[in-house]
C-alpha beads as a LAMMPS data file, in Angstrom:
LAMMPS data file: protein, C-alpha beads

126 atoms
125 bonds

1 atom types
1 bond types

-500.0 500.0 xlo xhi
-500.0 500.0 ylo yhi
-500.0 500.0 zlo zhi

Masses

1 110.0

Atoms # bond

1 1 1 -52.927 -162.173 192.531
2 1 1 -55.972 -160.665 191.161
3 1 1 -58.825 -162.663 189.635
4 1 1 -59.105 -161.023 186.387
5 1 1 -60.545 -162.841 183.254
6 1 1 -60.042 -162.245 179.622
7 1 1 -63.035 -160.502 178.968
8 1 1 -62.196 -157.908 181.833
9 1 1 -58.944 -157.343 180.252
10 1 1 -60.205 -156.687 176.971
11 1 1 -62.564 -153.928 178.602
12 1 1 -59.708 -152.453 180.393
13 1 1 -57.484 -152.301 177.231
14 1 1 -60.448 -150.597 175.209
15 1 1 -60.961 -148.019 177.717
16 1 1 -57.194 -147.432 177.969
17 1 1 -57.074 -147.123 174.195
18 1 1 -59.949 -144.424 174.329
19 1 1 -58.562 -142.535 177.250
20 1 1 -54.829 -142.556 176.574
21 1 1 -54.965 -142.724 172.786
22 1 1 -53.047 -145.097 170.394
23 1 1 -49.707 -142.939 170.409
24 1 1 -49.114 -143.040 173.970
25 1 1 -50.721 -146.565 174.810
26 1 1 -47.575 -148.669 174.045
27 1 1 -45.409 -146.537 176.469
28 1 1 -48.061 -146.746 179.189
29 1 1 -48.313 -150.458 178.721
30 1 1 -44.650 -150.771 179.067
31 1 1 -44.398 -148.635 182.152
32 1 1 -47.544 -150.448 183.770
33 1 1 -45.698 -153.674 182.977
34 1 1 -42.522 -152.640 184.679
35 1 1 -44.504 -151.363 187.660
36 1 1 -46.351 -154.674 187.867
37 1 1 -43.062 -156.495 187.737
38 1 1 -41.584 -154.481 190.718
39 1 1 -44.845 -155.026 192.596
40 1 1 -44.723 -158.559 192.029
41 1 1 -41.052 -158.734 193.300
42 1 1 -41.907 -156.620 196.269
43 1 1 -44.611 -159.021 197.257
44 1 1 -42.197 -161.985 196.785
45 1 1 -39.653 -160.531 198.778
46 1 1 -42.001 -159.652 201.649
47 1 1 -43.492 -163.377 201.567
48 1 1 -39.875 -164.638 201.784
49 1 1 -39.141 -162.441 204.684
50 1 1 -42.221 -163.374 206.475
51 1 1 -41.449 -167.162 205.744
52 1 1 -37.929 -166.574 206.992
53 1 1 -39.098 -165.002 210.046
54 1 1 -41.591 -167.866 210.850
55 1 1 -38.719 -170.467 210.257
56 1 1 -36.478 -168.490 212.833
57 1 1 -39.159 -168.293 215.217
58 1 1 -39.789 -172.015 215.020
59 1 1 -36.017 -172.746 215.351
60 1 1 -35.834 -170.479 218.378
61 1 1 -38.836 -172.332 219.903
62 1 1 -37.117 -175.702 219.179
63 1 1 -33.782 -174.474 220.577
64 1 1 -35.605 -173.267 223.709
65 1 1 -37.309 -176.630 224.230
66 1 1 -33.884 -178.391 223.576
67 1 1 -32.327 -176.288 226.212
68 1 1 -35.190 -176.967 228.729
69 1 1 -34.900 -180.751 228.145
70 1 1 -31.003 -180.633 228.558
71 1 1 -31.428 -178.507 231.874
72 1 1 -34.006 -181.079 233.136
73 1 1 -31.684 -184.003 232.187
74 1 1 -28.788 -182.332 234.006
75 1 1 -30.754 -181.613 236.954
76 1 1 -31.913 -185.231 237.053
77 1 1 -28.375 -186.572 236.591
78 1 1 -27.115 -184.399 239.404
79 1 1 -30.055 -185.458 241.723
80 1 1 -29.131 -189.089 241.151
81 1 1 -25.423 -188.517 241.514
82 1 1 -25.980 -186.784 244.769
83 1 1 -28.230 -189.496 246.169
84 1 1 -25.721 -192.143 245.099
85 1 1 -23.012 -190.165 246.932
86 1 1 -25.028 -189.970 249.952
87 1 1 -25.903 -193.562 249.932
88 1 1 -22.003 -194.599 249.313
89 1 1 -20.958 -192.031 252.206
90 1 1 -23.554 -193.651 254.564
91 1 1 -22.207 -197.205 253.593
92 1 1 -18.760 -196.248 254.085
93 1 1 -19.534 -194.658 257.500
94 1 1 -21.549 -197.670 258.621
95 1 1 -18.579 -199.962 257.689
96 1 1 -16.209 -197.733 259.438
97 1 1 -18.460 -197.954 262.638
98 1 1 -18.517 -201.803 262.724
99 1 1 -15.765 -203.526 264.858
100 1 1 -13.466 -205.504 263.008
101 1 1 -13.808 -209.182 263.278
102 1 1 -10.697 -211.418 263.526
103 1 1 -9.808 -213.249 260.549
104 1 1 -10.638 -217.055 260.773
105 1 1 -7.827 -219.318 261.555
106 1 1 -6.944 -221.262 258.310
107 1 1 -5.676 -224.776 259.140
108 1 1 -2.242 -225.714 257.808
109 1 1 -2.225 -227.770 254.762
110 1 1 -1.552 -231.386 255.361
111 1 1 0.250 -233.606 253.221
112 1 1 -1.769 -234.952 250.391
113 1 1 -1.567 -238.749 249.507
114 1 1 -1.065 -237.689 245.973
115 1 1 2.080 -235.675 246.705
116 1 1 5.134 -237.836 246.237
117 1 1 7.252 -238.539 249.355
118 1 1 10.747 -237.028 249.154
119 1 1 12.197 -239.872 250.604
120 1 1 10.799 -242.193 247.938
121 1 1 12.103 -240.186 245.052
122 1 1 15.422 -241.114 243.468
123 1 1 16.898 -237.605 243.946
124 1 1 16.396 -237.837 247.622
125 1 1 18.223 -241.326 247.791
126 1 1 21.073 -239.963 246.452

Bonds

1 1 1 2
2 1 2 3
3 1 3 4
4 1 4 5
5 1 5 6
6 1 6 7
7 1 7 8
8 1 8 9
9 1 9 10
10 1 10 11
11 1 11 12
12 1 12 13
13 1 13 14
14 1 14 15
15 1 15 16
16 1 16 17
17 1 17 18
18 1 18 19
19 1 19 20
20 1 20 21
21 1 21 22
22 1 22 23
23 1 23 24
24 1 24 25
25 1 25 26
26 1 26 27
27 1 27 28
28 1 28 29
29 1 29 30
30 1 30 31
31 1 31 32
32 1 32 33
33 1 33 34
34 1 34 35
35 1 35 36
36 1 36 37
37 1 37 38
38 1 38 39
39 1 39 40
40 1 40 41
41 1 41 42
42 1 42 43
43 1 43 44
44 1 44 45
45 1 45 46
46 1 46 47
47 1 47 48
48 1 48 49
49 1 49 50
50 1 50 51
51 1 51 52
52 1 52 53
53 1 53 54
54 1 54 55
55 1 55 56
56 1 56 57
57 1 57 58
58 1 58 59
59 1 59 60
60 1 60 61
61 1 61 62
62 1 62 63
63 1 63 64
64 1 64 65
65 1 65 66
66 1 66 67
67 1 67 68
68 1 68 69
69 1 69 70
70 1 70 71
71 1 71 72
72 1 72 73
73 1 73 74
74 1 74 75
75 1 75 76
76 1 76 77
77 1 77 78
78 1 78 79
79 1 79 80
80 1 80 81
81 1 81 82
82 1 82 83
83 1 83 84
84 1 84 85
85 1 85 86
86 1 86 87
87 1 87 88
88 1 88 89
89 1 89 90
90 1 90 91
91 1 91 92
92 1 92 93
93 1 93 94
94 1 94 95
95 1 95 96
96 1 96 97
97 1 97 98
98 1 98 99
99 1 99 100
100 1 100 101
101 1 101 102
102 1 102 103
103 1 103 104
104 1 104 105
105 1 105 106
106 1 106 107
107 1 107 108
108 1 108 109
109 1 109 110
110 1 110 111
111 1 111 112
112 1 112 113
113 1 113 114
114 1 114 115
115 1 115 116
116 1 116 117
117 1 117 118
118 1 118 119
119 1 119 120
120 1 120 121
121 1 121 122
122 1 122 123
123 1 123 124
124 1 124 125
125 1 125 126
C-alpha cells in the first residue's frame, strides 16, 4: 500500500520511542496494528465491491446485447415468415384462378401377351 522501506520504519520507530516513551509504546503499537488491519480489511472490502459492481455492469451489458440480438433474430424470422405466407397465399390464389383442365383419357389396358389365357388354363377347362 505505502512504499516504506526498512530504514524509514527504523526512523519512525525511534521517533515514536522518544515521543511516546518505552512504557506506552507496546500498547500504542498494538492499537496502531489493529487500526492498520481494519484499514486493510476496509480497503479490501471496497475493492471487492468495486470489482463486483464492474462484473455486474459487464453482465448487464452482455444481457442487453443478447436481448437485442434475440429481438433482431425474432424480427428477421417474422419478416421471412410473412414473406413466405404472402407467397403461398399468392400461389394459392393464382392456382384457384386457373381454369381446371380435364383429365387426360387413359386408354384401357389391353391383354398382355404374357398373361395366360383363361381358356388355356386347366381350371377353366373344367
